[in-house]
C-alpha positions as CSV (number, residue, x, y, z in Angstrom):
1,M,106.7,94.1,79.2
2,N,108.3,97.6,78.8
3,R,110.3,98.0,82.0
4,S,111.3,101.6,81.2
5,R,107.6,102.5,80.9
6,L,106.8,100.6,84.1
7,F,109.6,102.4,85.9
8,M,108.4,105.8,84.7
9,A,104.8,105.0,85.7
10,S,106.1,103.9,89.1
11,C,108.0,107.2,89.5
12,I,104.8,109.2,88.6
13,S,102.8,107.3,91.2
14,M,105.5,107.9,93.8
15,L,105.2,111.6,92.8
16,T,101.4,111.4,93.4
17,T,101.8,110.1,96.9
18,A,104.1,112.9,97.7
19,L,101.9,115.5,96.0
20,V,99.2,114.5,98.5
21,F,101.6,115.0,101.3
22,A,102.7,118.5,100.3
23,I,99.2,119.8,99.5
24,R,97.8,118.3,102.7
25,G,100.5,120.2,104.6
26,D,99.6,123.4,102.8
27,I,95.9,123.2,103.5
28,E,96.3,122.2,107.1
29,A,95.4,125.8,108.4
30,P,92.3,126.3,106.3
31,L,91.1,122.8,107.1
32,R,91.5,123.4,110.8
33,A,89.7,126.7,110.5
34,A,86.9,125.4,108.3
35,F,86.2,122.3,110.4
36,H,87.0,123.9,113.8
37,L,89.7,121.4,114.7
38,S,92.5,121.6,117.3
39,G,96.1,120.5,116.3
40,E,95.6,117.2,118.0
41,Q,92.3,116.6,116.2
42,M,93.9,117.4,112.9
43,G,96.6,114.9,113.7
44,L,93.9,112.3,114.5
45,I,92.2,113.0,111.1
46,W,95.5,112.7,109.3
47,G,96.4,109.5,111.1
48,P,94.1,107.2,109.1
49,A,96.1,108.2,106.0
50,F,99.1,106.5,107.6
51,F,97.1,103.7,109.3
52,G,95.4,103.0,106.0
53,F,98.8,103.0,104.3
54,T,100.1,100.5,106.8
55,A,97.1,98.2,106.5
56,S,97.2,98.4,102.7
57,I,100.9,97.7,102.3
58,F,100.8,94.8,104.8
59,L,97.9,93.2,103.1
60,S,99.2,93.8,99.6
61,S,102.6,92.3,100.5
62,F,100.7,89.0,101.3
63,V,98.4,88.9,98.3
64,I,100.5,90.6,95.6
65,D,101.6,87.2,94.1
66,L,98.1,85.9,94.2
67,I,96.2,89.0,92.8
68,G,99.0,90.4,90.7
69,M,100.8,93.7,90.8
70,R,98.8,95.3,87.9
71,R,95.4,94.9,89.5
72,L,96.6,96.3,92.8
73,Y,98.4,99.2,91.1
74,L,95.4,100.3,89.1
75,L,93.2,99.9,92.3
76,S,95.4,102.5,93.9
77,G,94.5,105.0,91.3
78,F,90.8,104.5,91.7
79,G,91.3,104.9,95.4
80,F,93.0,108.2,95.1
81,L,90.1,109.5,92.9
82,A,87.5,108.2,95.3
83,S,89.2,109.8,98.3
84,L,89.3,113.2,96.7
85,V,85.5,113.1,96.1
86,I,84.8,112.2,99.7
87,I,87.1,114.9,101.2
88,V,86.0,117.7,98.9
89,L,82.3,117.0,99.5
90,A,82.6,117.0,103.3
91,P,80.2,119.6,104.9
92,Y,81.6,122.1,107.4
93,P,80.5,121.9,111.1
94,V,79.2,125.0,112.7
95,V,81.1,124.8,115.9
96,H,84.0,122.9,117.4
97,A,83.2,119.4,118.7
98,D,85.2,117.4,121.2
99,S,85.0,114.3,119.0
100,I,85.9,114.2,115.3
101,F,83.0,111.7,114.9
102,A,80.4,114.1,116.3
103,H,79.8,115.7,112.8
104,L,79.4,114.2,109.3
105,G,82.0,116.6,107.8
106,T,84.9,115.7,110.1
107,T,83.9,112.0,109.8
108,M,84.1,112.3,106.1
109,L,87.5,113.8,106.4
110,Y,88.6,110.9,108.5
111,V,87.2,108.4,105.9
112,G,88.6,110.3,103.0
113,F,92.1,110.4,104.3
114,L,91.8,106.7,105.2
115,V,91.0,105.8,101.6
116,M,93.8,108.1,100.5
117,G,96.2,106.2,102.8
118,L,95.0,102.8,101.5
119,S,95.8,104.0,98.0
120,Q,99.2,105.3,99.0
121,G,99.9,101.9,100.6
122,L,99.0,100.1,97.4
123,V,101.4,102.2,95.4
124,E,104.2,101.6,97.8
125,G,103.3,97.9,98.1
126,V,103.6,97.5,94.3
127,V,106.3,99.8,93.1
128,N,109.0,98.6,95.6
129,P,108.9,94.9,94.7
130,L,108.2,95.9,91.0
131,V,111.4,97.9,90.7
132,S,113.3,95.4,92.8
133,S,112.2,92.7,90.3
134,I,112.9,94.5,87.0
135,Y,116.2,95.8,88.3
136,N,117.3,93.0,90.6
137,D,121.0,93.8,90.1
138,Q,120.6,97.5,90.9
139,K,118.2,97.5,93.8
140,T,119.5,100.3,96.1
141,T,120.4,102.5,93.2
142,R,117.1,102.1,91.4
143,L,115.1,102.4,94.7
144,N,116.9,105.7,95.4
145,A,116.1,106.9,91.9
146,L,112.4,105.8,92.3
147,H,112.1,107.5,95.7
148,A,113.7,110.7,94.3
149,W,110.2,111.2,92.9
150,W,108.9,111.6,96.4
151,P,110.7,114.9,96.9
152,A,109.9,115.8,93.3
153,G,106.2,115.4,94.2
154,M,106.8,117.6,97.3
155,I,108.3,120.3,95.0
156,V,105.5,120.1,92.4
157,G,102.8,120.0,95.1
158,G,104.4,122.8,97.1
159,L,104.8,125.0,94.1
160,A,101.3,124.2,92.9
161,A,99.8,125.1,96.3
162,L,101.9,128.3,96.4
163,G,100.8,129.3,92.9
164,L,97.1,128.6,93.6
165,T,97.4,130.6,96.9
166,Q,98.4,133.6,94.8
167,F,95.1,133.2,93.0
168,H,93.2,132.8,96.3
169,A,92.2,129.3,95.4
170,I,90.2,127.4,98.0
171,W,91.6,124.3,99.6
172,Q,89.3,122.0,97.6
173,V,90.9,123.2,94.3
174,K,94.4,122.6,95.6
175,L,93.6,119.1,96.7
176,A,92.0,118.3,93.3
177,V,95.4,118.7,91.7
178,V,96.2,115.2,92.9
179,A,93.9,113.8,90.2
180,V,96.3,114.9,87.4
181,P,99.3,112.6,88.1
182,T,96.9,109.9,89.3
183,L,95.2,109.7,85.9
184,T,98.6,109.9,84.2
185,Y,100.2,106.9,85.9
186,M,96.9,104.9,85.4
187,A,97.0,105.6,81.7
188,M,100.7,104.7,81.4
189,S,100.2,101.3,83.1
190,W,96.7,100.4,81.8
191,N,97.8,98.1,79.0
192,Q,101.2,97.0,80.4
193,S,102.0,93.4,81.6
194,F,103.7,93.2,85.0
195,P,106.4,90.7,85.9
196,P,106.2,88.3,88.9
197,T,108.0,89.4,92.0
198,E,111.6,88.3,92.5
199,R,110.6,85.8,95.2
200,A,107.9,84.3,93.0
201,A,110.3,84.1,90.0
202,S,112.9,82.3,92.2
203,E,110.1,80.0,93.7
204,V,111.1,80.8,97.2
205,P,108.6,78.9,99.5
206,T,106.3,80.9,101.7
207,N,107.8,79.4,104.9
208,E,111.2,80.7,103.9
209,M,109.7,84.1,103.2
210,L,108.1,84.2,106.6
211,R,111.4,83.1,108.3
212,E,113.2,86.2,106.9
213,T,110.8,88.4,108.9
214,V,112.2,87.1,112.3
215,N,115.8,87.6,111.3
216,P,117.5,89.6,114.1
217,L,118.9,92.2,111.8
218,F,115.5,92.6,110.1
219,L,113.8,93.2,113.4
220,V,116.4,95.8,114.4
221,L,116.0,97.6,111.1
222,F,112.2,97.4,111.4
223,C,112.5,99.3,114.7
224,F,115.0,101.8,113.2
225,M,112.5,102.4,110.3
226,W,110.0,103.8,112.8
227,L,112.5,106.4,114.0
228,T,113.7,107.4,110.5
229,A,110.1,107.7,109.2
230,I,109.0,109.9,112.0
231,T,112.1,112.1,111.6
232,E,111.5,112.5,107.9
233,L,107.8,112.4,107.2
234,G,106.4,113.2,110.7
235,A,108.3,116.5,110.7
236,D,107.4,117.2,107.0
237,Q,103.7,117.0,107.7
238,W,103.9,119.8,110.3
239,F,106.8,121.6,108.7
240,P,104.9,124.4,106.8
241,S,102.8,125.3,109.8
242,M,105.7,125.4,112.3
243,M,108.1,127.3,110.0
244,K,105.5,129.9,109.2
245,Q,105.1,130.6,113.0
246,L,108.9,130.8,113.5
247,T,109.9,132.9,110.4
248,G,106.8,134.6,109.2
249,L,107.5,133.3,105.7
250,D,105.2,130.9,103.9
251,G,106.2,127.6,105.3
252,I,105.7,125.8,102.1
253,L,108.8,127.5,100.8
254,F,110.9,125.5,103.3
255,L,109.2,122.3,102.4
256,V,109.9,122.9,98.7
257,Y,113.5,123.8,99.5
258,T,114.2,120.7,101.6
259,A,112.4,118.5,99.0
260,G,114.8,119.9,96.4
261,L,117.8,118.9,98.5
262,V,116.3,115.4,98.9
263,F,115.7,115.1,95.2
264,T,119.3,116.1,94.4
265,M,120.8,113.8,97.0
266,R,118.8,110.7,95.9
267,T,119.6,111.3,92.2
268,A,123.2,112.3,92.5
269,V,124.4,110.5,95.7
270,G,121.9,107.6,95.8
271,R,123.8,105.6,93.2
272,Y,126.8,105.3,95.5
273,V,125.0,104.5,98.8
274,H,125.1,100.7,98.1
275,R,128.8,100.7,98.8
276,S,128.3,101.5,102.5
277,P,124.7,102.1,103.3
278,F,124.9,102.0,107.1
279,F,127.7,104.6,107.1
280,A,125.6,106.8,104.9
281,L,122.6,106.4,107.3
282,T,124.9,107.3,110.2
283,L,125.9,110.5,108.6
284,C,122.3,111.3,107.6
285,S,121.1,110.8,111.2
286,A,123.8,113.2,112.5
287,L,122.9,115.9,110.0
288,C,119.1,115.5,110.8
289,A,119.7,115.8,114.6
290,A,121.8,118.9,114.1
291,G,119.3,120.5,111.7
292,L,116.2,119.8,113.8
293,W,117.9,121.1,116.9
294,M,118.9,124.3,115.1
295,L,115.4,124.7,113.7
296,G,114.0,124.3,117.2
297,S,116.2,127.0,118.5
298,L,114.9,129.6,116.0
299,H,112.7,132.5,117.3
300,P,110.5,135.0,115.5
301,G,112.8,137.7,114.1
302,D,115.9,135.5,113.7
303,S,117.8,135.6,110.4
304,V,116.1,133.9,107.5
305,L,119.6,132.7,106.4
306,A,119.9,130.9,109.8
307,A,116.6,129.2,109.2
308,F,117.6,128.0,105.7
309,A,121.0,126.9,107.0
310,A,119.3,124.7,109.6
311,A,116.7,123.5,107.0
312,T,119.7,122.6,104.7
313,L,121.2,120.2,107.3
314,F,117.8,118.7,107.9
315,G,117.0,118.3,104.2
316,V,120.3,116.7,103.3
317,G,120.2,114.5,106.4
318,K,116.7,113.0,105.8
319,S,117.3,112.5,102.1
320,L,118.6,108.9,102.1
321,F,116.6,107.4,105.0
322,W,113.6,105.8,103.3
323,P,115.0,104.4,100.0
324,T,118.2,103.1,101.6
325,M,116.3,101.3,104.3
326,L,114.2,99.6,101.6
327,G,117.3,98.9,99.5
328,I,119.0,97.2,102.4
329,T,115.9,95.2,103.1
330,S,115.7,94.1,99.4
331,E,119.4,93.3,99.2
332,R,119.9,91.5,102.5
333,F,116.5,89.7,102.7
334,P,115.6,88.9,99.1
335,R,113.9,85.7,100.2
336,G,111.5,87.8,102.2
337,G,110.3,89.3,98.9
338,P,107.4,91.8,99.0
339,L,106.6,90.8,102.6
340,C,109.8,92.2,104.0
341,L,109.5,95.3,101.9
342,G,105.9,95.7,102.9
343,L,106.6,95.3,106.6
344,M,109.4,97.8,106.4
345,G,107.5,100.5,104.4
346,G,104.3,99.8,106.3
347,G,106.1,100.0,109.7
348,G,107.4,103.4,108.7
349,F,104.0,104.8,107.9
350,L,102.5,103.2,111.0
351,S,105.0,105.0,113.1
352,I,103.9,108.3,111.5
353,A,100.3,107.6,112.3
354,V,101.2,107.0,115.9
355,A,103.5,110.1,116.0
356,L,101.2,112.7,114.3
357,P,98.8,113.3,117.2
358,I,101.8,113.4,119.6
359,I,103.6,116.0,117.4
360,G,100.3,117.9,117.2
361,R,99.9,117.9,120.9
362,N,103.5,119.0,121.4
363,L,102.8,121.8,119.0
364,D,99.8,122.8,121.0
365,Q,101.6,122.6,124.4
366,L,105.3,123.3,123.7
367,G,105.0,125.5,120.6
368,P,106.9,125.0,117.4
369,N,110.4,125.3,119.1
370,G,109.7,122.5,121.6
371,A,108.0,120.3,119.1
372,I,110.9,120.4,116.7
373,R,113.6,119.9,119.4
374,A,111.6,116.9,120.7
375,L,111.9,115.3,117.2
376,A,115.7,115.9,117.2
377,V,116.1,113.2,119.9
378,L,115.2,110.5,117.4
379,P,117.9,110.9,114.8
380,A,120.4,111.4,117.6
381,A,119.6,107.9,118.8
382,L,119.9,106.6,115.3
383,V,123.5,107.8,115.0
384,I,124.5,105.3,117.7
385,G,122.4,102.5,116.2
386,F,123.5,102.8,112.6
387,M,127.1,103.2,113.6
388,A,127.0,100.0,115.7
389,I,125.6,98.0,112.6
390,Y,128.2,99.6,110.4
391,M,131.0,98.5,112.7
392,L,129.5,95.0,112.9
393,F,129.5,94.6,109.1
394,K,133.0,96.1,108.9
395,L,134.3,93.5,111.4
396,R,132.8,90.8,109.2
397,G,134.4,92.0,106.0
398,G,132.0,94.7,104.8
399,Y,128.4,95.0,103.5
400,T,127.4,92.8,100.6
401,A,124.1,92.2,98.8
402,I,122.5,88.7,98.7
403,L,121.4,87.8,95.2
404,L,118.6,85.4,94.1
405,R,118.5,83.8,90.6
406,P,115.3,83.0,88.7
407,V,114.5,79.3,88.5
408,E,115.3,79.3,84.7
409,A,118.8,80.6,85.4
410,Q,119.4,77.9,88.1
411,D,118.5,75.0,85.7
């Protein structure tokens, strides 16, 4: 087993999932126009990507020790390629329909994004326990490094979409870019052996793994994951469209800019978060709330500098949410193994599937200002929640990680 090669393949597959996210946000307008969809219908079609992710990560967390990480990992790549074929071949409807299932084309979009979501879930369901297993003494640090490739994918996807726009490329060509990193990570991992999960290596019984999922702290964090995920990724999916309406600039520029901030924070600051993760999450929540409220207060004609200042607060604020929540889960509930990680990551994506149509409806009814300000309420609530947990740990002597040892090391 070459753990450096496996880690690099994991990073590229994480980049792939984000590339999908960025390009999908960029092609939202031409998709809506070509398939005669409302904002709410577009949200409903995107939803399966997140429902599929959730179902896939939940299922993979249960069967990963039985089927093996390698098989599930390669299956994700084949899923990405299949989803691209389904979406690109979807025929256009002639007129708007009240139901997305009233036409073959919009139904194929729904199915294609569902398969794409299932593939994303397999990636997340494998790489988080994989990295936690091969770097079990550096979990939060390595998970932040791994998830730095999410914003890297947003940057690559955003710039690729922007560049292809200059050449007047159709949306199908933009989406096909996803095949490049997919084939790359499949080739890198094709002949590699994968280790057992940390839970399997330590021979933690299944009943103990299940017991971790009802730990009161885990349940609280699971609920908080919904709010952090909607704040970060729910906003990102509509960000290009909303910012273009507010500033007149190509909204993908803001997406690339905030992704650059997230990449910098996860690579430069992520290595220190393990010292006080809940305090870091409290600060991130406060910055997100302020940034989103400022973005929601913008109006056409306002200074571009003001827009970028608000986007800076938002970008820095959302940077540590996802990997730190997973790092805490892996460090505090190691006996929960891939199941706890799967529930946390799957819960995050399930929340986005629920939120996307609501955000789309808010965009239709309230406009971009109202839709963004409504999102600002979520991180504002998280400030209170994360600060309470931080104070609780501080009263008990501070935050520490719980370590498991492989059976061989225990003998």
